[in-house]
C-alpha positions as a Markdown table, in Angstrom:
| # | Residue | x | y | z |
|---|---|---|---|---|
| 1 | Met | -14.0 | 41.6 | 9.1 |
| 2 | Phe | -14.5 | 43.2 | 12.4 |
| 3 | Lys | -18.3 | 42.4 | 12.2 |
| 4 | Glu | -17.6 | 38.8 | 11.4 |
| 5 | Asn | -15.3 | 38.3 | 14.3 |
| 6 | Gln | -17.8 | 39.7 | 16.7 |
| 7 | Glu | -20.5 | 37.5 | 15.3 |
| 8 | Arg | -18.1 | 34.5 | 15.7 |
| 9 | Ile | -17.4 | 35.3 | 19.3 |
| 10 | Met | -21.1 | 35.8 | 20.0 |
| 11 | Asp | -21.8 | 32.4 | 18.5 |
| 12 | His | -19.4 | 30.8 | 20.7 |
| 13 | Tyr | -20.8 | 32.2 | 23.8 |
| 14 | Leu | -24.3 | 31.0 | 22.5 |
| 15 | Lys | -23.0 | 27.6 | 22.3 |
| 16 | Gly | -21.5 | 27.8 | 25.6 |
| 17 | Glu | -17.9 | 27.8 | 24.2 |
| 18 | Asp | -15.0 | 29.9 | 25.3 |
| 19 | Pro | -13.8 | 31.9 | 22.2 |
| 20 | Asp | -10.3 | 32.5 | 24.0 |
| 21 | Asn | -9.8 | 28.6 | 24.4 |
| 22 | Pro | -6.9 | 27.7 | 22.3 |
| 23 | Asp | -8.6 | 24.9 | 20.7 |
| 24 | Val | -11.6 | 27.0 | 19.7 |
| 25 | Phe | -9.4 | 29.7 | 18.5 |
| 26 | Met | -7.3 | 27.3 | 16.3 |
| 27 | Lys | -10.6 | 25.9 | 14.8 |
| 28 | Asp | -11.7 | 29.5 | 14.2 |
| 29 | Leu | -8.3 | 30.1 | 12.3 |
| 30 | His | -8.9 | 27.1 | 10.3 |
| 31 | Asp | -12.3 | 28.2 | 9.2 |
| 32 | Ile | -11.1 | 31.7 | 8.5 |
| 33 | Phe | -8.5 | 30.2 | 6.1 |
| 34 | Ala | -11.0 | 27.9 | 4.5 |
| 35 | Asn | -13.3 | 30.9 | 3.8 |
| 36 | Thr | -10.4 | 32.9 | 2.5 |
| 37 | Lys | -9.7 | 30.2 | 0.1 |
| 38 | Lys | -13.3 | 30.1 | -1.2 |
| 39 | Met | -13.3 | 34.0 | -1.5 |
| 40 | Val | -10.1 | 33.8 | -3.6 |
| 41 | Ile | -11.6 | 30.9 | -5.8 |
| 42 | Asn | -14.6 | 33.1 | -6.3 |
| 43 | Met | -12.7 | 36.2 | -7.1 |
| 44 | Ala | -10.6 | 34.4 | -9.7 |
| 45 | Glu | -13.7 | 33.1 | -11.3 |
| 46 | Glu | -15.3 | 36.6 | -11.4 |
| 47 | Arg | -12.2 | 37.9 | -13.1 |
| 48 | Gly | -12.0 | 35.2 | -15.5 |
| 49 | Ile | -8.9 | 33.7 | -14.1 |
| 50 | Asp | -8.5 | 30.0 | -14.6 |
| 51 | Ile | -7.1 | 28.5 | -11.4 |
| 52 | Ser | -8.0 | 24.7 | -12.2 |
| 53 | Asp | -4.6 | 24.0 | -12.8 |
| 54 | Ala | -3.5 | 25.6 | -9.7 |
| 55 | Ala | -5.9 | 23.6 | -7.6 |
| 56 | Ser | -4.5 | 20.3 | -9.0 |
| 57 | Gln | -1.0 | 21.2 | -7.9 |
| 58 | Glu | 0.2 | 19.9 | -4.9 |
| 59 | Val | 0.6 | 22.6 | -2.1 |
| 60 | Pro | 2.9 | 21.6 | 0.6 |
| 61 | Glu | 1.6 | 21.9 | 4.0 |
| 62 | Val | 3.5 | 22.9 | 7.2 |
| 63 | Asp | 3.1 | 21.5 | 10.5 |
| 64 | Pro | 3.7 | 24.2 | 12.7 |
| 65 | Glu | 4.4 | 21.7 | 15.6 |
| 66 | Glu | 7.7 | 20.9 | 13.7 |
| 67 | Tyr | 9.0 | 24.3 | 14.8 |
| 68 | Val | 10.4 | 25.3 | 18.0 |
| 69 | Val | 9.2 | 28.8 | 17.9 |
| 70 | Tyr | 5.6 | 27.6 | 17.4 |
| 71 | Arg | 5.8 | 25.1 | 20.2 |
| 72 | Leu | 6.9 | 27.9 | 22.4 |
| 73 | Ala | 4.1 | 30.2 | 21.3 |
| 74 | Tyr | 1.4 | 27.6 | 21.4 |
| 75 | Thr | 2.7 | 26.3 | 25.0 |
| 76 | Tyr | 2.8 | 29.8 | 26.2 |
| 77 | Cys | -0.8 | 30.5 | 24.8 |
| 78 | Lys | -2.2 | 27.4 | 26.6 |
| 79 | Glu | -0.5 | 28.2 | 29.9 |
| 80 | Ala | -1.5 | 31.9 | 29.6 |
| 81 | His | -5.1 | 30.8 | 28.9 |
| 82 | Val | -5.4 | 28.8 | 32.1 |
| 83 | Phe | -4.1 | 31.8 | 34.1 |
| 84 | Ile | -6.5 | 34.2 | 32.5 |
| 85 | Lys | -9.5 | 31.7 | 33.3 |
| 86 | Ala | -8.1 | 31.6 | 36.9 |
| 87 | Leu | -8.2 | 35.4 | 37.0 |
| 88 | Glu | -11.5 | 35.6 | 35.4 |
| 89 | Asn | -13.0 | 33.6 | 38.4 |
| 90 | Ser | -11.7 | 36.3 | 40.7 |
| 91 | Glu | -12.1 | 40.0 | 40.9 |
| 92 | Ile | -10.2 | 41.9 | 38.2 |
| 93 | Thr | -9.2 | 45.0 | 40.1 |
| 94 | Asp | -8.7 | 48.4 | 38.4 |
| 95 | Glu | -4.9 | 48.1 | 38.9 |
| 96 | Ile | -4.6 | 45.2 | 36.7 |
| 97 | Arg | -7.5 | 45.6 | 34.3 |
| 98 | Glu | -5.5 | 47.0 | 31.5 |
| 99 | Asp | -2.8 | 44.4 | 32.0 |
| 100 | Phe | -5.4 | 41.6 | 32.1 |
| 101 | Glu | -6.9 | 42.9 | 28.8 |
| 102 | Asp | -3.4 | 43.0 | 27.2 |
| 103 | Leu | -2.6 | 39.6 | 28.3 |
| 104 | Thr | -6.0 | 38.2 | 27.1 |
| 105 | Trp | -5.6 | 39.8 | 23.6 |
| 106 | Tyr | -2.0 | 38.9 | 23.0 |
| 107 | His | -1.8 | 35.4 | 24.3 |
| 108 | Thr | -3.8 | 34.1 | 21.3 |
| 109 | Leu | -2.4 | 36.7 | 18.8 |
| 110 | Ile | 1.2 | 35.6 | 19.5 |
| 111 | Ala | 0.3 | 31.9 | 18.8 |
| 112 | Ala | -1.7 | 32.8 | 15.6 |
| 113 | Lys | 1.0 | 35.0 | 14.2 |
| 114 | Thr | 3.7 | 32.4 | 15.0 |
| 115 | Gly | 1.6 | 29.8 | 13.1 |
| 116 | Arg | 1.5 | 32.3 | 10.2 |
| 117 | Leu | 5.1 | 32.8 | 10.3 |
| 118 | Val | 6.1 | 29.1 | 10.0 |
| 119 | Ser | 3.5 | 28.6 | 7.4 |
| 120 | Gly | 5.3 | 31.1 | 5.3 |
| 121 | Phe | 8.4 | 29.1 | 5.4 |
| 122 | Ile | 7.3 | 27.1 | 2.3 |
| 123 | Asp | 5.4 | 29.8 | 0.4 |
| 124 | Asp | 6.5 | 29.5 | -3.1 |
| 125 | Phe | 4.1 | 32.1 | -4.3 |
| 126 | Leu | 5.9 | 35.2 | -3.0 |
| 127 | Asp | 9.2 | 36.2 | -4.4 |
| 128 | Glu | 12.0 | 36.4 | -1.9 |
| 129 | Glu | 11.9 | 40.0 | -1.1 |
| 130 | Leu | 8.0 | 40.0 | -0.5 |
| 131 | Gln | 8.5 | 36.7 | 1.6 |
| 132 | Ala | 11.2 | 38.5 | 3.7 |
| 133 | Met | 9.1 | 41.5 | 4.1 |
| 134 | Glu | 6.3 | 39.3 | 5.2 |
| 135 | Glu | 8.2 | 37.6 | 7.6 |
| 136 | Glu | 9.8 | 40.6 | 9.2 |
| 137 | Gly | 6.4 | 42.3 | 9.5 |
| 138 | Thr | 5.1 | 39.1 | 11.3 |
| 139 | Ile | 8.0 | 38.9 | 13.5 |
| 140 | Arg | 7.6 | 42.6 | 14.6 |
| 141 | Val | 3.9 | 41.9 | 15.5 |
| 142 | Ile | 4.8 | 38.9 | 17.7 |
| 143 | Gln | 7.7 | 40.8 | 19.4 |
| 144 | Lys | 5.3 | 43.8 | 20.1 |
| 145 | Gly | 2.7 | 41.0 | 21.6 |
| 146 | Ile | 5.6 | 39.6 | 23.6 |
| 147 | Thr | 6.7 | 43.1 | 24.8 |
| 148 | Leu | 3.2 | 44.2 | 25.8 |
| 149 | Ser | 2.4 | 40.9 | 27.5 |
| 150 | Ser | 5.8 | 40.8 | 29.4 |
| 151 | Glu | 5.0 | 44.5 | 30.6 |
| 152 | Ala | 1.6 | 43.3 | 31.7 |
| 153 | Leu | 2.7 | 40.2 | 33.7 |
| 154 | His | 5.5 | 42.2 | 35.4 |
| 155 | His | 2.7 | 44.6 | 36.5 |
| 156 | Met | 0.6 | 41.9 | 37.6 |
| 157 | Leu | 3.4 | 40.3 | 39.6 |
| 158 | Asn | 3.5 | 43.4 | 41.7 |
| 159 | Glu | -0.3 | 43.4 | 42.2 |
| 160 | Leu | -0.7 | 39.5 | 42.5 |
| 161 | Pro | 2.2 | 38.2 | 44.4 |
| 162 | Glu | 0.1 | 35.1 | 45.3 |
| 163 | His | 0.6 | 34.1 | 41.5 |
| 164 | Leu | 4.4 | 34.4 | 41.6 |
| 165 | Tyr | 5.2 | 30.9 | 40.1 |
| 166 | Val | 2.6 | 31.1 | 37.3 |
| 167 | Ile | 3.4 | 34.6 | 36.2 |
| 168 | Ser | 7.2 | 33.9 | 36.5 |
| 169 | Asp | 6.7 | 30.8 | 34.3 |
| 170 | Leu | 4.7 | 32.9 | 31.7 |
| 171 | Ile | 7.5 | 35.5 | 31.8 |
| 172 | Ala | 10.1 | 32.7 | 31.1 |
| 173 | Phe | 8.2 | 31.3 | 28.2 |
| 174 | Leu | 8.0 | 34.8 | 26.7 |
| 175 | Lys | 11.7 | 35.2 | 27.1 |
| 176 | Lys | 12.5 | 31.8 | 25.5 |
| 177 | Leu | 10.1 | 32.8 | 22.6 |
| 178 | Glu | 11.7 | 36.1 | 22.1 |
| 179 | Lys | 15.1 | 34.3 | 22.1 |
| 180 | Gln | 14.1 | 31.8 | 19.4 |
| 181 | Leu | 12.7 | 34.7 | 17.2 |
| 182 | Ser | 16.3 | 36.3 | 17.3 |
| 183 | Thr | 18.4 | 33.3 | 17.1 |
| 184 | Asp | 16.6 | 30.6 | 14.7 |
| 185 | Ile | 13.2 | 30.8 | 13.6 |
| 186 | Arg | 13.4 | 27.9 | 11.5 |
| 187 | Gln | 14.8 | 25.5 | 14.0 |
| 188 | Arg | 13.2 | 22.2 | 13.9 |
| 189 | Ala | 11.9 | 20.5 | 17.1 |
| 190 | Leu | 12.9 | 17.1 | 18.1 |
| 191 | Gln | 10.2 | 14.3 | 17.3 |
| 192 | Asn | 8.9 | 14.3 | 20.9 |
| 193 | Lys | 6.4 | 16.9 | 21.2 |
| 194 | Ala | 7.0 | 19.7 | 23.9 |
């Protein structure tokens, strides 16, 4: 898995693409799910499990944009990405290097895990107990990402006062996302996209 991820990142660089770009990241996520589906089909065939009937059953799809929690996470990801790119074009000092790395890593992870969270809302394959455990674990990962990103941004604020407004906006997005996670993860968004 790690090797495949590193190869995917290298392939993006060779194509002149930014692997941290949210659109590139979401395409990678789509490809990963498509490959996972193929692997599951192959494993079922190898074990003599007939899934032909399962393939004909209609599987409901979740549009993550329907949920406030995902919109907040995705908007944060896009805004953080712009900030990260701006910082890459300047000197990353030793004082903020670790914070920068945390911010870079978690901005996409938060969006991806939030997408996973909302996709599980209609997962009929897990019983209620397993679904609750999956949901709780995913929320904990998102919350950890929010905490570490928020800490990084607060430290960066002290070191990069010229980015006060951008950093403050990112911190505000994380607070909104954290609040949404603790109040109503299933809240539907209004028809207009945020």
